[in-house]
PDB file with SEQRES, HELIX, SHEET and CRYST1 records, atoms N, CA, C and O in Angstrom:
SEQRES   1 A   57  UNK UNK UNK UNK UNK UNK UNK UNK UNK UNK UNK UNK UNK          
SEQRES   2 A   57  UNK UNK UNK UNK UNK UNK UNK UNK UNK UNK UNK UNK UNK          
SEQRES   3 A   57  UNK UNK UNK UNK UNK UNK UNK UNK UNK UNK UNK UNK UNK          
SEQRES   4 A   57  UNK UNK UNK UNK UNK UNK UNK UNK UNK UNK UNK UNK UNK          
SEQRES   5 A   57  UNK UNK UNK UNK UNK                                          
HELIX    1 AA1 UNK A   24  UNK A   36  1                                  13    
SHEET    1 AA1 3 UNK A  15  UNK A  17  0                                        
SHEET    2 AA1 3 UNK A   3  UNK A   9 -1                                        
SHEET    3 AA1 3 UNK A  40  UNK A  47 -1                                        
CRYST1    1.000    1.000    1.000  90.00  90.00  90.00 P 1           1          
ATOM      1  N   UNK A   1      -7.922  -1.470  16.990  1.00  0.00           N  
ATOM      2  CA  UNK A   1      -7.956  -1.077  15.596  1.00  0.00           C  
ATOM      3  C   UNK A   1      -6.796  -1.740  14.862  1.00  0.00           C  
ATOM      4  O   UNK A   1      -5.668  -1.759  15.353  1.00  0.00           O  
ATOM      5  N   UNK A   2      -7.080  -2.273  13.703  1.00  0.00           N  
ATOM      6  CA  UNK A   2      -6.037  -2.859  12.875  1.00  0.00           C  
ATOM      7  C   UNK A   2      -5.442  -1.780  11.981  1.00  0.00           C  
ATOM      8  O   UNK A   2      -6.127  -0.841  11.577  1.00  0.00           O  
ATOM      9  N   UNK A   3      -4.163  -1.931  11.679  1.00  0.00           N  
ATOM     10  CA  UNK A   3      -3.451  -1.010  10.801  1.00  0.00           C  
ATOM     11  C   UNK A   3      -3.129  -1.715   9.497  1.00  0.00           C  
ATOM     12  O   UNK A   3      -2.873  -2.919   9.471  1.00  0.00           O  
ATOM     13  N   UNK A   4      -3.145  -0.955   8.423  1.00  0.00           N  
ATOM     14  CA  UNK A   4      -2.861  -1.511   7.103  1.00  0.00           C  
ATOM     15  C   UNK A   4      -1.880  -0.614   6.366  1.00  0.00           C  
ATOM     16  O   UNK A   4      -1.877   0.605   6.536  1.00  0.00           O  
ATOM     17  N   UNK A   5      -1.059  -1.232   5.558  1.00  0.00           N  
ATOM     18  CA  UNK A   5      -0.149  -0.521   4.686  1.00  0.00           C  
ATOM     19  C   UNK A   5      -0.392  -0.986   3.261  1.00  0.00           C  
ATOM     20  O   UNK A   5      -1.189  -1.893   3.020  1.00  0.00           O  
ATOM     21  N   UNK A   6       0.290  -0.367   2.331  1.00  0.00           N  
ATOM     22  CA  UNK A   6       0.163  -0.761   0.926  1.00  0.00           C  
ATOM     23  C   UNK A   6       1.535  -0.962   0.318  1.00  0.00           C  
ATOM     24  O   UNK A   6       2.493  -0.262   0.647  1.00  0.00           O  
ATOM     25  N   UNK A   7       1.608  -1.930  -0.574  1.00  0.00           N  
ATOM     26  CA  UNK A   7       2.791  -2.106  -1.411  1.00  0.00           C  
ATOM     27  C   UNK A   7       2.298  -2.111  -2.847  1.00  0.00           C  
ATOM     28  O   UNK A   7       1.172  -2.526  -3.124  1.00  0.00           O  
ATOM     29  N   UNK A   8       3.152  -1.644  -3.770  1.00  0.00           N  
ATOM     30  CA  UNK A   8       2.772  -1.602  -5.174  1.00  0.00           C  
ATOM     31  C   UNK A   8       4.002  -1.437  -6.042  1.00  0.00           C  
ATOM     32  O   UNK A   8       5.103  -1.193  -5.548  1.00  0.00           O  
ATOM     33  N   UNK A   9       3.803  -1.573  -7.328  1.00  0.00           N  
ATOM     34  CA  UNK A   9       4.848  -1.328  -8.312  1.00  0.00           C  
ATOM     35  C   UNK A   9       4.413  -0.165  -9.175  1.00  0.00           C  
ATOM     36  O   UNK A   9       3.341  -0.196  -9.779  1.00  0.00           O  
ATOM     37  N   UNK A  10       5.255   0.874  -9.235  1.00  0.00           N  
ATOM     38  CA  UNK A  10       4.969   2.036 -10.079  1.00  0.00           C  
ATOM     39  C   UNK A  10       4.959   1.625 -11.550  1.00  0.00           C  
ATOM     40  O   UNK A  10       5.504   0.581 -11.906  1.00  0.00           O  
ATOM     41  N   UNK A  11       4.344   2.440 -12.403  1.00  0.00           N  
ATOM     42  CA  UNK A  11       4.346   2.129 -13.839  1.00  0.00           C  
ATOM     43  C   UNK A  11       5.761   1.978 -14.420  1.00  0.00           C  
ATOM     44  O   UNK A  11       5.945   1.293 -15.426  1.00  0.00           O  
ATOM     45  N   UNK A  12       6.759   2.617 -13.790  1.00  0.00           N  
ATOM     46  CA  UNK A  12       8.135   2.494 -14.291  1.00  0.00           C  
ATOM     47  C   UNK A  12       8.865   1.263 -13.747  1.00  0.00           C  
ATOM     48  O   UNK A  12      10.034   1.042 -14.066  1.00  0.00           O  
ATOM     49  N   UNK A  13       8.165   0.450 -12.914  1.00  0.00           N  
ATOM     50  CA  UNK A  13       8.743  -0.786 -12.403  1.00  0.00           C  
ATOM     51  C   UNK A  13       9.370  -0.691 -11.027  1.00  0.00           C  
ATOM     52  O   UNK A  13       9.932  -1.676 -10.547  1.00  0.00           O  
ATOM     53  N   UNK A  14       9.293   0.465 -10.373  1.00  0.00           N  
ATOM     54  CA  UNK A  14       9.870   0.656  -9.050  1.00  0.00           C  
ATOM     55  C   UNK A  14       8.914   0.138  -7.979  1.00  0.00           C  
ATOM     56  O   UNK A  14       7.736   0.495  -7.966  1.00  0.00           O  
ATOM     57  N   UNK A  15       9.429  -0.713  -7.073  1.00  0.00           N  
ATOM     58  CA  UNK A  15       8.626  -1.208  -5.951  1.00  0.00           C  
ATOM     59  C   UNK A  15       8.508  -0.122  -4.898  1.00  0.00           C  
ATOM     60  O   UNK A  15       9.486   0.549  -4.572  1.00  0.00           O  
ATOM     61  N   UNK A  16       7.314   0.045  -4.375  1.00  0.00           N  
ATOM     62  CA  UNK A  16       7.051   1.099  -3.381  1.00  0.00           C  
ATOM     63  C   UNK A  16       6.246   0.531  -2.212  1.00  0.00           C  
ATOM     64  O   UNK A  16       5.652  -0.544  -2.300  1.00  0.00           O  
ATOM     65  N   UNK A  17       6.248   1.287  -1.124  1.00  0.00           N  
ATOM     66  CA  UNK A  17       5.413   0.974   0.036  1.00  0.00           C  
ATOM     67  C   UNK A  17       4.964   2.289   0.658  1.00  0.00           C  
ATOM     68  O   UNK A  17       5.687   3.285   0.622  1.00  0.00           O  
ATOM     69  N   UNK A  18       3.779   2.281   1.221  1.00  0.00           N  
ATOM     70  CA  UNK A  18       3.240   3.482   1.862  1.00  0.00           C  
ATOM     71  C   UNK A  18       4.069   3.838   3.087  1.00  0.00           C  
ATOM     72  O   UNK A  18       4.528   2.957   3.814  1.00  0.00           O  
ATOM     73  N   UNK A  19       4.256   5.124   3.310  1.00  0.00           N  
ATOM     74  CA  UNK A  19       5.010   5.621   4.460  1.00  0.00           C  
ATOM     75  C   UNK A  19       4.102   5.942   5.635  1.00  0.00           C  
ATOM     76  O   UNK A  19       4.540   6.522   6.628  1.00  0.00           O  
ATOM     77  N   UNK A  20       2.840   5.564   5.519  1.00  0.00           N  
ATOM     78  CA  UNK A  20       1.859   5.788   6.586  1.00  0.00           C  
ATOM     79  C   UNK A  20       1.026   4.531   6.758  1.00  0.00           C  
ATOM     80  O   UNK A  20       1.026   3.650   5.898  1.00  0.00           O  
ATOM     81  N   UNK A  21       0.314   4.455   7.878  1.00  0.00           N  
ATOM     82  CA  UNK A  21      -0.633   3.376   8.112  1.00  0.00           C  
ATOM     83  C   UNK A  21      -2.043   3.888   7.867  1.00  0.00           C  
ATOM     84  O   UNK A  21      -2.330   5.070   8.053  1.00  0.00           O  
ATOM     85  N   UNK A  22      -2.911   2.990   7.450  1.00  0.00           N  
ATOM     86  CA  UNK A  22      -4.293   3.334   7.137  1.00  0.00           C  
ATOM     87  C   UNK A  22      -5.241   2.440   7.912  1.00  0.00           C  
ATOM     88  O   UNK A  22      -4.854   1.365   8.371  1.00  0.00           O  
ATOM     89  N   UNK A  23      -6.502   2.887   8.063  1.00  0.00           N  
ATOM     90  CA  UNK A  23      -7.546   1.961   8.470  1.00  0.00           C  
ATOM     91  C   UNK A  23      -7.971   1.219   7.202  1.00  0.00           C  
ATOM     92  O   UNK A  23      -7.559   1.607   6.109  1.00  0.00           O  
ATOM     93  N   UNK A  24      -8.766   0.188   7.313  1.00  0.00           N  
ATOM     94  CA  UNK A  24      -9.097  -0.665   6.163  1.00  0.00           C  
ATOM     95  C   UNK A  24      -9.791   0.109   5.046  1.00  0.00           C  
ATOM     96  O   UNK A  24      -9.440  -0.048   3.877  1.00  0.00           O  
ATOM     97  N   UNK A  25     -10.761   0.935   5.390  1.00  0.00           N  
ATOM     98  CA  UNK A  25     -11.502   1.680   4.360  1.00  0.00           C  
ATOM     99  C   UNK A  25     -10.573   2.635   3.608  1.00  0.00           C  
ATOM    100  O   UNK A  25     -10.645   2.736   2.383  1.00  0.00           O  
ATOM    101  N   UNK A  26      -9.707   3.327   4.333  1.00  0.00           N  
ATOM    102  CA  UNK A  26      -8.777   4.260   3.691  1.00  0.00           C  
ATOM    103  C   UNK A  26      -7.757   3.524   2.834  1.00  0.00           C  
ATOM    104  O   UNK A  26      -7.394   4.002   1.760  1.00  0.00           O  
ATOM    105  N   UNK A  27      -7.290   2.364   3.297  1.00  0.00           N  
ATOM    106  CA  UNK A  27      -6.338   1.566   2.511  1.00  0.00           C  
ATOM    107  C   UNK A  27      -6.978   1.111   1.209  1.00  0.00           C  
ATOM    108  O   UNK A  27      -6.336   1.139   0.159  1.00  0.00           O  
ATOM    109  N   UNK A  28      -8.235   0.691   1.269  1.00  0.00           N  
ATOM    110  CA  UNK A  28      -8.927   0.253   0.052  1.00  0.00           C  
ATOM    111  C   UNK A  28      -9.111   1.413  -0.928  1.00  0.00           C  
ATOM    112  O   UNK A  28      -8.986   1.228  -2.139  1.00  0.00           O  
ATOM    113  N   UNK A  29      -9.408   2.605  -0.409  1.00  0.00           N  
ATOM    114  CA  UNK A  29      -9.540   3.785  -1.277  1.00  0.00           C  
ATOM    115  C   UNK A  29      -8.205   4.130  -1.933  1.00  0.00           C  
ATOM    116  O   UNK A  29      -8.155   4.438  -3.124  1.00  0.00           O  
ATOM    117  N   UNK A  30      -7.125   4.078  -1.153  1.00  0.00           N  
ATOM    118  CA  UNK A  30      -5.794   4.376  -1.695  1.00  0.00           C  
ATOM    119  C   UNK A  30      -5.408   3.342  -2.755  1.00  0.00           C  
ATOM    120  O   UNK A  30      -4.816   3.691  -3.777  1.00  0.00           O  
ATOM    121  N   UNK A  31      -5.740   2.084  -2.516  1.00  0.00           N  
ATOM    122  CA  UNK A  31      -5.462   1.024  -3.488  1.00  0.00           C  
ATOM    123  C   UNK A  31      -6.145   1.339  -4.814  1.00  0.00           C  
ATOM    124  O   UNK A  31      -5.529   1.216  -5.873  1.00  0.00           O  
ATOM    125  N   UNK A  32      -7.397   1.739  -4.765  1.00  0.00           N  
ATOM    126  CA  UNK A  32      -8.143   2.072  -5.982  1.00  0.00           C  
ATOM    127  C   UNK A  32      -7.496   3.242  -6.723  1.00  0.00           C  
ATOM    128  O   UNK A  32      -7.422   3.229  -7.951  1.00  0.00           O  
ATOM    129  N   UNK A  33      -7.026   4.256  -5.986  1.00  0.00           N  
ATOM    130  CA  UNK A  33      -6.366   5.399  -6.632  1.00  0.00           C  
ATOM    131  C   UNK A  33      -5.053   4.993  -7.284  1.00  0.00           C  
ATOM    132  O   UNK A  33      -4.741   5.442  -8.387  1.00  0.00           O  
ATOM    133  N   UNK A  34      -4.281   4.143  -6.604  1.00  0.00           N  
ATOM    134  CA  UNK A  34      -3.015   3.681  -7.182  1.00  0.00           C  
ATOM    135  C   UNK A  34      -3.256   2.896  -8.468  1.00  0.00           C  
ATOM    136  O   UNK A  34      -2.554   3.089  -9.461  1.00  0.00           O  
ATOM    137  N   UNK A  35      -4.244   2.017  -8.444  1.00  0.00           N  
ATOM    138  CA  UNK A  35      -4.563   1.235  -9.643  1.00  0.00           C  
ATOM    139  C   UNK A  35      -5.043   2.136 -10.772  1.00  0.00           C  
ATOM    140  O   UNK A  35      -4.710   1.900 -11.934  1.00  0.00           O  
ATOM    141  N   UNK A  36      -5.811   3.153 -10.452  1.00  0.00           N  
ATOM    142  CA  UNK A  36      -6.281   4.100 -11.469  1.00  0.00           C  
ATOM    143  C   UNK A  36      -5.116   4.888 -12.069  1.00  0.00           C  
ATOM    144  O   UNK A  36      -5.191   5.333 -13.215  1.00  0.00           O  
ATOM    145  N   UNK A  37      -4.043   5.061 -11.300  1.00  0.00           N  
ATOM    146  CA  UNK A  37      -2.857   5.773 -11.779  1.00  0.00           C  
ATOM    147  C   UNK A  37      -1.903   4.869 -12.564  1.00  0.00           C  
ATOM    148  O   UNK A  37      -0.843   5.319 -13.000  1.00  0.00           O  
ATOM    149  N   UNK A  38      -2.272   3.604 -12.746  1.00  0.00           N  
ATOM    150  CA  UNK A  38      -1.463   2.695 -13.550  1.00  0.00           C  
ATOM    151  C   UNK A  38      -0.488   1.837 -12.774  1.00  0.00           C  
ATOM    152  O   UNK A  38       0.337   1.150 -13.375  1.00  0.00           O  
ATOM    153  N   UNK A  39      -0.561   1.860 -11.459  1.00  0.00           N  
ATOM    154  CA  UNK A  39       0.324   1.016 -10.651  1.00  0.00           C  
ATOM    155  C   UNK A  39      -0.187  -0.428 -10.684  1.00  0.00           C  
ATOM    156  O   UNK A  39      -1.384  -0.676 -10.834  1.00  0.00           O  
ATOM    157  N   UNK A  40       0.745  -1.371 -10.541  1.00  0.00           N  
ATOM    158  CA  UNK A  40       0.386  -2.780 -10.577  1.00  0.00           C  
ATOM    159  C   UNK A  40       0.775  -3.448  -9.266  1.00  0.00           C  
ATOM    160  O   UNK A  40       1.466  -2.857  -8.436  1.00  0.00           O  
ATOM    161  N   UNK A  41       0.327  -4.680  -9.090  1.00  0.00           N  
ATOM    162  CA  UNK A  41       0.638  -5.483  -7.896  1.00  0.00           C  
ATOM    163  C   UNK A  41       0.335  -4.713  -6.614  1.00  0.00           C  
ATOM    164  O   UNK A  41       1.096  -4.784  -5.649  1.00  0.00           O  
ATOM    165  N   UNK A  42      -0.758  -3.990  -6.605  1.00  0.00           N  
ATOM    166  CA  UNK A  42      -1.134  -3.207  -5.418  1.00  0.00           C  
ATOM    167  C   UNK A  42      -1.741  -4.161  -4.391  1.00  0.00           C  
ATOM    168  O   UNK A  42      -2.712  -4.862  -4.676  1.00  0.00           O  
ATOM    169  N   UNK A  43      -1.158  -4.177  -3.196  1.00  0.00           N  
ATOM    170  CA  UNK A  43      -1.642  -5.049  -2.131  1.00  0.00           C  
ATOM    171  C   UNK A  43      -1.840  -4.261  -0.846  1.00  0.00           C  
ATOM    172  O   UNK A  43      -1.021  -3.415  -0.486  1.00  0.00           O  
ATOM    173  N   UNK A  44      -2.934  -4.548  -0.165  1.00  0.00           N  
ATOM    174  CA  UNK A  44      -3.179  -4.019   1.175  1.00  0.00           C  
ATOM    175  C   UNK A  44      -2.672  -5.086   2.138  1.00  0.00           C  
ATOM    176  O   UNK A  44      -3.096  -6.240   2.069  1.00  0.00           O  
ATOM    177  N   UNK A  45      -1.765  -4.702   3.038  1.00  0.00           N  
ATOM    178  CA  UNK A  45      -1.192  -5.653   3.985  1.00  0.00           C  
ATOM    179  C   UNK A  45      -1.425  -5.169   5.409  1.00  0.00           C  
ATOM    180  O   UNK A  45      -1.293  -3.981   5.703  1.00  0.00           O  
ATOM    181  N   UNK A  46      -1.770  -6.101   6.286  1.00  0.00           N  
ATOM    182  CA  UNK A  46      -1.967  -5.741   7.687  1.00  0.00           C  
ATOM    183  C   UNK A  46      -0.596  -5.518   8.328  1.00  0.00           C  
ATOM    184  O   UNK A  46       0.334  -6.293   8.104  1.00  0.00           O  
ATOM    185  N   UNK A  47      -0.480  -4.463   9.119  1.00  0.00           N  
ATOM    186  CA  UNK A  47       0.764  -4.157   9.812  1.00  0.00           C  
ATOM    187  C   UNK A  47       0.497  -4.071  11.310  1.00  0.00           C  
ATOM    188  O   UNK A  47      -0.635  -3.848  11.740  1.00  0.00           O  
ATOM    189  N   UNK A  48       1.542  -4.247  12.088  1.00  0.00           N  
ATOM    190  CA  UNK A  48       1.430  -4.103  13.536  1.00  0.00           C  
ATOM    191  C   UNK A  48       1.582  -2.633  13.904  1.00  0.00           C  
ATOM    192  O   UNK A  48       2.177  -1.876  13.137  1.00  0.00           O  
ATOM    193  N   UNK A  49       1.065  -2.205  15.050  1.00  0.00           N  
ATOM    194  CA  UNK A  49       1.229  -0.813  15.461  1.00  0.00           C  
ATOM    195  C   UNK A  49       2.695  -0.399  15.460  1.00  0.00           C  
ATOM    196  O   UNK A  49       3.545  -1.115  15.988  1.00  0.00           O  
ATOM    197  N   UNK A  50       2.991   0.752  14.869  1.00  0.00           N  
ATOM    198  CA  UNK A  50       4.341   1.260  14.792  1.00  0.00           C  
ATOM    199  C   UNK A  50       5.180   0.674  13.669  1.00  0.00           C  
ATOM    200  O   UNK A  50       6.342   1.044  13.503  1.00  0.00           O  
ATOM    201  N   UNK A  51       4.602  -0.239  12.896  1.00  0.00           N  
ATOM    202  CA  UNK A  51       5.299  -0.889  11.791  1.00  0.00           C  
ATOM    203  C   UNK A  51       4.726  -0.411  10.474  1.00  0.00           C  
ATOM    204  O   UNK A  51       3.528  -0.144  10.374  1.00  0.00           O  
ATOM    205  N   UNK A  52       5.576  -0.300   9.459  1.00  0.00           N  
ATOM    206  CA  UNK A  52       5.128   0.095   8.118  1.00  0.00           C  
ATOM    207  C   UNK A  52       5.366  -1.044   7.145  1.00  0.00           C  
ATOM    208  O   UNK A  52       6.248  -1.876   7.357  1.00  0.00           O  
ATOM    209  N   UNK A  53       4.592  -1.081   6.096  1.00  0.00           N  
ATOM    210  CA  UNK A  53       4.794  -2.068   5.031  1.00  0.00           C  
ATOM    211  C   UNK A  53       6.146  -1.814   4.373  1.00  0.00           C  
ATOM    212  O   UNK A  53       6.614  -0.676   4.322  1.00  0.00           O  
ATOM    213  N   UNK A  54       6.764  -2.869   3.876  1.00  0.00           N  
ATOM    214  CA  UNK A  54       8.063  -2.773   3.217  1.00  0.00           C  
ATOM    215  C   UNK A  54       7.904  -3.069   1.733  1.00  0.00           C  
ATOM    216  O   UNK A  54       7.154  -3.972   1.362  1.00  0.00           O  
ATOM    217  N   UNK A  55       8.604  -2.315   0.872  1.00  0.00           N  
ATOM    218  CA  UNK A  55       8.511  -2.594  -0.562  1.00  0.00           C  
ATOM    219  C   UNK A  55       9.057  -3.980  -0.885  1.00  0.00           C  
ATOM    220  O   UNK A  55       9.961  -4.478  -0.213  1.00  0.00           O  
ATOM    221  N   UNK A  56       8.506  -4.584  -1.905  1.00  0.00           N  
ATOM    222  CA  UNK A  56       9.005  -5.873  -2.362  1.00  0.00           C  
ATOM    223  C   UNK A  56      10.312  -5.667  -3.111  1.00  0.00           C  
ATOM    224  O   UNK A  56      10.558  -4.590  -3.655  1.00  0.00           O  
ATOM    225  N   UNK A  57      11.135  -6.676  -3.141  1.00  0.00           N  
ATOM    226  CA  UNK A  57      12.416  -6.584  -3.847  1.00  0.00           C  
ATOM    227  C   UNK A  57      12.227  -6.556  -5.339  1.00  0.00           C  
ATOM    228  O   UNK A  57      13.203  -6.479  -6.084  1.00  0.00           O  
TER     229      UNK A  57                                                      
END                                                                             
């Protein structure tokens, strides 16, 4: 099974990353919710087991 994380920018400009791993379908659903909430630069990134996505600088 592949693991996925998300990175995004909050509407206030703060870079964020998910603190959990998702399967692909769940990551895509979370991406849609973040975009609906006004977040930008939302990306689904593949992660290795035990690794989490890191926020962009």
